[in-house]
N, C-alpha and C positions, 0 to 999 in steps of 0.2 A: 415604537412603542409597541411594549409586551403584550402577549397575549395572555389573559388570566388563566391559570390552570386549577388553581386551587380556589373551591367554592366553599363558602359557609352553609351548612344545612342546618336549620333549627325545627327540630321534629314537634309535633302537636304535644308531646308528652313533657316538653321543656328541655331535652338532651339536646346540645349542639355537638357537632362535628364537623372538621374542616377536610373536606374530600378532594382528594387529587382527580382531576378530572380529565387528565391530559392525554387518556387514551381514548377520548370522545373526541368526534369533530368541532371545531371551534365554534361554530354557529349553534350547537344544540347541547352546550354545558349548561348554560342557564336554564333551559326548560328542563333538562335532566335533575338537575338540582332541584328546582321546584317539585318535582316528581317524585324525588327520594324524600324530601320534608312531609309530604302527603302520606308516606308508606308507614307502615308499624315499625314503629322503633325497635331496632335489634340488637339495643345496646345496654342490657342490665347490667352492664360490669359498672364496678365503681368509678366516679367522676374521677378525673384528672384534678390535680391541685390547681385550687383558684375557682373550679367551677360546681356549681349547686349540687 
């Protein structure tokens, strides 16, 4: 079974980002992804095609 390294992060502003968390210990990736989602969104860039 493969270990998940790419985690979806849905910010409260509605921005979505898939983050590569392979540099973090496997047992801490889910918690870090949840923490990232609660942080202020730092992506005022135009959305990628297919994103709102």
